[in-house]
C-alpha positions in Angstrom: -4.0 70.9 103.3 -3.2 67.3 102.4 -1.0 65.2 100.2 -2.4 63.7 97.0 -1.1 60.4 98.1 -3.4 60.5 101.1 -6.4 61.5 99.0 -5.8 59.0 96.2 -3.3 56.4 97.3 -4.5 53.8 94.8 -4.7 56.2 91.8 -8.4 55.8 91.4 -10.0 58.8 89.6 -13.1 56.8 88.6 -16.6 58.3 88.7 -17.6 55.0 90.2 -15.8 51.8 91.3 -13.0 50.5 89.2 -12.7 46.9 88.1 -10.5 45.8 85.2 -10.5 49.3 83.7 -14.3 49.5 83.5 -16.6 52.0 85.1 -18.9 50.4 87.7 -21.5 51.9 90.0 -22.4 54.5 87.4 -26.1 54.3 88.2 -26.8 57.6 89.9 -29.1 59.7 87.7 -29.1 63.5 87.6 -31.9 65.3 86.0 -31.2 67.0 82.7 -33.6 69.8 81.9 -31.6 70.8 78.8 -33.0 68.5 76.2 -33.4 71.3 73.7 -29.8 72.3 74.2 -28.6 68.7 73.6 -30.7 68.7 70.4 -28.9 71.8 69.3 -25.5 70.2 70.1 -26.5 67.2 68.0 -27.4 69.4 65.1 -24.0 71.0 65.2 -22.2 67.7 65.1 -20.0 66.0 67.7 -18.8 68.3 70.5 -15.8 67.6 72.7 -16.9 65.8 75.9 -16.7 68.0 79.0 -14.6 65.9 81.4 -16.8 66.9 84.3 -19.8 65.8 82.3 -18.5 62.2 82.3 -16.6 62.2 85.6 -19.3 63.6 87.8 -21.9 61.2 86.4 -24.3 63.7 85.1 -25.1 60.9 82.7 -27.1 57.8 83.5 -25.0 55.0 82.0 -27.1 52.2 83.4 -28.8 51.5 80.0 -25.5 51.2 78.1 -24.7 47.7 76.9 -20.9 47.7 77.4 -20.2 44.6 75.2 -22.3 45.9 72.4 -20.6 49.3 72.5 -17.2 47.7 72.6 -18.0 45.7 69.5 -19.3 48.9 67.8 -16.0 50.6 68.5 -13.9 47.6 67.5 -15.7 47.2 64.1 -15.3 50.9 63.4 -11.6 51.2 64.3 -9.8 47.9 63.9 -10.7 46.6 60.4 -10.0 49.9 58.6 -6.8 50.8 60.5 -5.6 47.3 59.9 -6.3 47.6 56.1 -4.3 50.9 56.0 -1.4 49.2 57.8 -1.5 46.1 55.6 -1.2 48.4 52.6 1.5 50.4 54.3 3.6 47.4 55.1 3.0 46.0 51.6 4.3 49.4 50.3 7.5 49.5 52.3 8.4 45.8 51.9 7.4 45.4 48.2 11.0 46.2 47.3 12.0 42.8 48.7 9.6 41.0 46.4 10.4 43.3 43.4 14.1 42.4 43.8 13.3 38.9 42.9 11.7 40.0 39.5 14.7 41.9 37.9 14.5 45.2 39.8 18.3 45.4 40.1 19.0 44.3 36.5 16.5 46.8 35.0 17.9 49.8 36.9 21.5 48.8 36.6 22.0 48.3 40.4 25.3 46.8 41.6 26.9 45.7 44.9 25.2 47.2 47.9 23.0 49.6 46.0 19.9 47.5 46.8 20.7 47.7 50.5 21.0 51.5 50.3 17.6 51.7 48.4 16.0 49.5 51.0 17.4 51.5 54.0 17.0 55.1 52.8 13.3 54.8 53.5 13.9 54.4 57.3 15.8 57.7 57.7 12.9 59.9 56.6 10.4 57.5 58.1 11.9 57.8 61.6 12.6 61.6 61.4 9.0 62.5 60.8 7.2 60.2 63.2 7.2 62.5 66.3 5.9 65.6 64.4 3.3 63.4 62.7 1.9 62.3 66.1 1.6 65.9 67.2 -0.2 66.9 63.9 -2.5 63.8 64.2 -4.1 65.2 67.3 -4.4 68.7 66.0 -5.7 67.8 62.5 -7.9 64.8 63.5 -7.0 61.2 62.4 -9.5 61.0 59.5 -8.0 64.0 57.7 -4.4 63.1 58.6 -4.5 59.4 57.7 -6.5 60.1 54.5 -3.9 62.7 53.3 -0.7 60.7 54.1 -2.2 57.4 52.7 -2.9 59.1 49.4 0.7 60.4 49.3 2.0 56.9 50.0 0.1 55.7 47.0 1.7 58.4 44.8 5.1 57.4 46.1 4.5 53.8 45.3 3.4 54.7 41.8 6.6 56.7 41.4 8.7 53.6 42.3 6.9 51.7 39.6 7.8 54.1 36.8 11.4 55.1 37.8 14.1 54.6 35.1 17.3 54.8 37.1 18.7 54.2 40.6 18.6 57.8 41.6 14.9 57.9 40.9 14.3 54.9 43.1 16.2 56.5 46.0 14.1 59.6 45.7 10.9 57.7 45.6 11.9 55.6 48.6 12.9 58.6 50.7 9.5 60.3 49.9 7.7 57.1 50.8 9.3 57.3 54.3 8.1 60.8 54.8 4.5 59.9 53.7 4.3 56.7 55.7 5.8 58.1 58.9 2.5 59.1 60.4 0.5 55.9 60.1 1.9 53.3 62.4 2.6 55.5 65.5 -0.5 57.5 64.8 -2.7 54.5 64.7 -1.2 53.2 67.9 -1.8 56.6 69.5 -5.4 56.6 68.3 -6.0 53.1 69.7 -4.5 54.0 73.0 -6.9 56.9 73.2 -9.9 54.6 72.8 -9.1 51.6 75.0 -8.1 51.1 78.6 -4.8 49.4 79.3 -6.4 45.9 79.8 -8.0 46.1 76.3 -5.4 47.9 74.3 -2.8 45.1 73.8 -5.1 42.8 71.9 -6.3 45.5 69.6 -2.8 46.7 69.0 -1.8 43.1 68.2 -4.7 42.6 65.8 -3.8 45.9 64.1 -0.1 44.9 63.8 -1.0 41.4 62.6 -1.8 43.2 59.3 2.0 43.3 58.9 2.2 39.5 59.1 -0.8 39.2 56.8 1.0 41.5 54.3 4.1 39.2 54.5 2.0 36.2 53.4 -0.3 38.2 51.1 2.7 40.1 49.7 4.4 37.0 48.5 1.3 35.7 46.8 0.5 39.1 45.4 4.0 39.5 44.0 3.7 36.2 42.2 0.4 37.3 40.6 1.4 40.8 39.7 4.6 39.6 38.2 2.5 37.9 35.5 1.0 41.2 34.3 2.1 42.3 30.8 0.4 45.5 29.6 1.1 48.8 27.9 4.5 50.2 28.1 5.6 47.6 30.6 5.0 44.4 28.7 8.4 42.8 28.9 9.3 40.1 31.4 11.9 42.4 33.0 9.1 44.9 33.8 7.3 42.4 36.2 8.7 44.3 39.2 7.0 47.5 38.1 3.5 46.1 38.4 4.1 45.2 42.0 4.6 48.9 42.8 2.0 50.2 40.5 -1.0 48.0 41.5 -0.2 48.3 45.3 0.2 52.0 44.9 -3.2 52.4 43.2 -4.9 50.4 45.9 -3.2 52.5 48.6 -4.3 55.7 47.0 -8.0 54.6 46.9 -7.8 53.5 50.6 -6.5 57.0 51.4 -9.4 58.7 49.7 -11.8 56.5 51.7 -10.1 57.3 55.0 -11.7 60.7 55.1 -15.1 59.0 55.7 -14.2 55.6 57.2 -11.5 56.5 59.7 -12.7 57.3 63.3 -11.4 60.3 65.3 -10.7 60.4 69.0 -13.6 59.5 71.3 -14.4 63.1 72.5 -15.4 64.0 68.9 -16.3 60.6 67.4 -19.1 61.0 64.9 -20.3 57.4 65.0 -21.2 57.5 68.7 -24.0 59.3 70.5 -23.1 62.0 73.1 -23.9 59.6 75.9 -21.7 56.9 74.4 -18.8 59.3 74.0 -19.3 60.4 77.6 -19.1 56.7 78.7 -15.9 56.0 76.7 -14.3 59.1 78.2 -15.4 58.1 81.8 -14.1 54.6 81.2 -10.7 55.9 80.1 -10.5 58.4 83.0 -11.2 55.5 85.4 -8.1 53.9 83.9 -6.0 57.0 84.8 -6.3 58.6 81.3 -7.2 61.9 82.8 -6.9 63.7 79.5 -9.4 61.5 77.7 -12.0 64.2 77.4 -9.6 66.4 75.3 -6.3 68.1 75.9 -4.9 71.4 74.5 -1.4 71.4 73.1 1.2 72.9 75.4 5.0 72.8 75.0 5.2 71.5 78.5 3.4 68.3 77.5 5.5 68.0 74.4 8.8 68.2 76.3 7.7 65.9 79.1 7.9 63.0 76.8 11.5 63.8 75.9 12.5 64.3 79.5 11.3 61.0 80.9 14.1 58.4 81.2 11.6 55.7 80.6 11.1 56.9 77.1 14.7 56.2 76.1 14.8 52.8 77.8 11.5 52.0 76.0 13.1 53.1 72.7 16.0 50.7 73.2 13.6 47.9 74.0 11.6 48.6 70.9 14.8 48.9 68.8 15.7 45.4 69.9 12.7 43.9 68.2 11.9 46.4 65.5 15.4 46.3 63.9 15.1 42.5 63.4 11.5 42.9 62.1 12.5 45.0 59.1 15.5 42.8 58.3 13.1 39.8 58.5 10.4 41.3 56.3 12.8 42.6 53.6 15.2 39.6 53.4 13.1 36.5 54.2 12.4 35.7 50.5 16.1 36.0 49.8 17.1 33.8 52.8 14.5 31.1 51.8 15.9 31.2 48.2 19.3 30.3 49.7 17.9 27.1 51.3 17.8 25.2 48.1 17.3 25.4 44.3 14.2 27.6 44.6 13.2 30.2 42.0 11.7 33.6 42.8 8.1 32.3 42.8 8.8 29.3 45.0 10.7 31.5 47.5 7.7 33.9 47.9 5.3 31.0 48.3 7.5 29.3 50.9 7.4 32.5 53.0 3.6 32.5 53.2 3.2 29.8 56.0 5.8 31.7 58.1 3.8 34.8 58.1 0.6 33.0 58.8 2.3 31.4 61.8 3.6 34.9 62.9 0.0 36.3 62.7 -1.4 33.6 64.9 1.3 34.0 67.5 0.9 37.8 67.5 -2.8 37.7 68.1 -2.5 35.0 70.7 0.1 36.9 72.7 -2.0 40.1 72.5 -5.0 38.1 73.9 -3.0 36.5 76.7 -1.3 39.7 77.7 -4.6 41.6 78.0 -6.1 38.8 80.1 -3.1 38.0 82.4 -0.8 41.0 82.1 3.0 40.2 82.4 3.9 42.0 79.2 7.5 42.5 80.3 7.8 38.8 81.1 6.4 37.9 77.7 9.1 40.1 76.1 11.8 38.4 78.0 10.6 34.9 77.1 9.9 35.4 73.4 13.2 37.3 72.8 15.0 34.2 73.9 12.9 32.1 71.4 14.0 34.5 68.6 17.6 34.2 69.6 17.4 30.4 69.5 15.9 30.7 66.0 18.8 32.9 64.7 21.3 30.7 66.5 20.0 27.7 64.4 20.3 29.8 61.3 24.0 30.5 62.1 24.8 27.0 63.2 23.5 25.0 60.3 24.3 25.0 56.6 21.0 25.6 54.8 22.2 23.7 51.7 22.8 20.6 53.8 19.9 20.9 56.3 17.3 23.2 54.8 14.6 21.8 57.1 16.4 22.9 60.2 17.0 26.4 58.7 13.4 26.7 57.7 12.4 25.8 61.3 14.8 28.4 62.6 13.0 31.1 60.6 9.7 30.1 62.3 11.3 30.6 65.7 12.8 33.9 64.6 9.3 35.0 63.5 7.8 34.0 66.9 10.5 36.0 68.7 10.0 39.2 66.7 6.4 39.8 65.4 4.4 39.4 68.6 6.8 41.7 70.5 6.1 44.8 68.3 2.6 45.2 69.6 3.5 43.9 73.0 6.3 46.3 73.5 4.2 49.3 72.4 1.5 48.2 74.9 4.1 47.8 77.6 5.8 51.1 77.1 3.0 53.4 75.7 -0.5 52.6 77.0 0.1 53.7 80.5 1.5 57.1 79.6 -0.9 59.8 80.5 -1.6 62.9 78.4 -2.4 62.6 74.7 0.5 64.8 73.6 3.0 63.2 75.9 1.9 59.8 74.8 2.1 60.9 71.2 5.7 62.1 71.8 6.7 58.9 73.7 5.2 56.6 71.1 6.7 58.7 68.3 10.2 58.6 69.9 10.0 54.9 70.7 8.7 53.8 67.3 11.0 56.2 65.3 14.1 55.0 67.2 13.1 51.5 66.4 12.5 52.3 62.8 15.7 54.2 62.2 17.4 50.9 63.1 15.6 49.4 60.1 18.1 51.4 58.1 21.0 49.5 59.8 19.4 46.1 59.7 18.6 46.5 56.0 22.3 46.5 55.4 23.3 43.4 57.4 22.6 40.7 54.8 25.2 41.1 52.1 25.1 39.1 48.8 28.7 37.9 49.2 27.7 36.1 52.5 25.0 34.0 50.9 23.8 31.4 51.7 24.6 31.4 55.4 24.5 35.1 56.2 26.3 34.5 59.5 27.2 38.1 60.1 23.7 39.3 59.4 22.1 36.7 61.7 24.7 37.6 64.4 23.8 41.3 64.3 20.1 40.4 64.7 21.0 38.4 67.8 22.8 41.5 69.1 19.7 43.5 68.6 17.5 41.0 70.3 20.0 41.0 73.3 19.6 44.8 73.5 15.8 44.3 73.5 16.0 41.7 76.3 18.3 43.9 78.6 16.2 47.0 77.9 12.9 45.2 78.6 14.3 44.0 81.9 15.5 47.5 82.8 12.1 49.0 81.9 10.4 46.5 84.1 12.7 47.5 87.0 12.1 51.2 86.5 8.3 51.0 86.5 8.1 48.6 89.4 10.4 50.9 91.4 8.2 53.9 90.5 5.1 52.1 91.7 6.8 51.0 94.9 7.9 54.6 95.6 4.3 55.8 95.2 2.9 53.1 97.4 5.3 54.3 100.1 4.1 57.9 99.7 7.5 59.2 98.5 6.1 61.0 95.4 3.1 62.8 97.0 2.0 66.3 96.1 0.8 69.1 98.4 -2.9 69.7 97.8 -4.5 73.0 99.0 -7.9 71.4 99.5 -8.5 73.5 102.6 -8.8 76.7 100.5 -11.5 78.0 98.1 -10.5 77.3 94.5 -10.3 81.0 93.7 -7.6 81.3 96.3 -6.0 77.9 95.9 -5.1 78.2 92.2 -2.9 81.4 92.5 -1.5 80.2 95.8 -0.4 76.9 94.3 1.1 78.7 91.3 3.0 81.0 93.6 4.3 78.1 95.7 5.5 76.2 92.6 7.3 79.4 91.3 9.0 79.9 94.6 10.1 76.3 94.8 11.6 76.5 91.3 13.3 79.8 92.2 14.8 78.3 95.4 16.3 75.4 93.5 17.8 77.7 90.9 19.2 80.0 93.6 21.1 77.0 95.1 23.3 76.7 92.1 24.8 73.2 92.2 25.5 72.8 88.5 23.7 70.5 86.1 21.9 68.5 88.8 19.9 71.4 90.1 19.3 72.8 86.7 17.8 69.5 85.6 15.7 69.4 88.8 14.4 72.9 88.0 13.5 71.8 84.5 11.6 68.8 85.8 9.8 71.0 88.3 8.7 73.3 85.4 7.4 70.2 83.6 5.6 69.0 86.8 7.8 65.9 86.9 9.1 66.4 90.5 7.3 65.2 93.6 6.4 67.4 96.6 5.1 70.3 94.5 1.9 72.3 95.4 -1.5 72.1 93.6 -4.8 73.6 94.1 -6.7 70.3 93.9 -6.2 66.6 93.0 -7.8 67.3 89.6 -5.1 70.0 88.9 -2.4 67.6 90.0 -3.7 64.9 87.7 -4.0 67.4 84.8 -0.6 68.9 85.1 1.4 65.9 86.2 -0.1 63.2 84.1 1.5 59.8 84.7 3.9 61.5 87.2 0.9 62.0 89.5 1.4 60.1 92.8 -1.9 58.2 92.3 -1.0 56.8 88.9 0.3 53.3 88.7 2.2 51.8 85.7 1.2 48.5 84.3 3.6 45.8 83.2 
């Protein structure tokens, strides 16, 4: 009998050596006399990869060109997912551009009704994100993304043909339901393909579609506002064509997703069986023990909710995501307040800001993947964003429009890069597909529900300085800074405890597996019963719950593999990255 900390003190579960998340030393070749069986498998389509098939090196990976395979995966995943997200972000933020082309006048909106219409989207959007991530794994990404993207297109078309304020509210609420699954689902899918040292850049490129949509959305709105056709041929109907055309494009993209969107690596149709096995082995070498596939259990679902790091991560993400949505919806309006700009000029002046944000987002993703220090990047760039909003508060845009315009650039640099960076910091090292799905869903949904609040902070009567709105965004960024620092402390403490052997499991490696498995189950059941028998109120009840979820140290397992499978990132050999 030994502790898992003794058997795997550095967290390596690689089939070969580990270096930067890549599988090395995978050159041992085992004979495979089942060519005909493999041919039959190929005829049946992609089969889930047996984790032992990858981890025990029953494949010879020596002939795989890693860079070529990475490019193959990148080109299949990133461009299409980015296109879907570009359309998604155009869909949700189109209302900001439509506002500049008589939306409020045409629907008879007064006072804060626009703010309510902009924010109602986030309530349904946030509520459905966690269930969507669970359904994504069970239904496959290609089917799920295709279905919800088509529904998003329908909701956008509905916004373009509404005739009153109530209809706009209903369409915006339905849009939130339909869009809820794309962003957290795409992040979950990407994290299921890439090791931690490769995930950040891909996440940043994917999210940069939001910045492209900001630039593209302004130009597109200007062009679409010129359409005069059919029933909507009046100048006051210009806003409708923004919704209608974007909605049609989104619907077409949804149909194509059934064929163009990739699934998780264990069943990916565009890879050969050996390539799928290599991807799985590579992920398992990066402590993604569930990369070969994982069955749904309520234990894995509730582990995400019970982890304190989930809630600290949610606060960190809230601190940058709330400002993001305020920025994307109100930037054209804020720019309009800088001088005597009409609606078209305001949209065009927003384009360079989003181009700049896109460049910074991708650069930060690249640097974070290469050098790490994601938490430190958060702490630095949040300060940059705070300085930007302090400038916006401190100067009168009518007297010094140049300074205010510069402040918007700083604000963009302190918000946009941190969306992908925070997700990579808080989600990529969570082990277990379903737990990671819950964690990412909770983190992203909590950030997005704050979009409902930040959509209300820029009130028309405070134009042109919007000091209260800018002040609230600074408050959000401060919460993001404090929470990022706390998250860094928690994961560094957890790593240090594991290095000291304080979180080790008891492994029954001296017993045959047939005896070890029931013996380990009996030992865990007895340990839980003993804690419950002690009484002690909420503290012991919570400890018993964590033991049932395999989140407590010192518990008994039949093997290291069983400990990894049941404990996930709570396993003593797992190390968090930051």
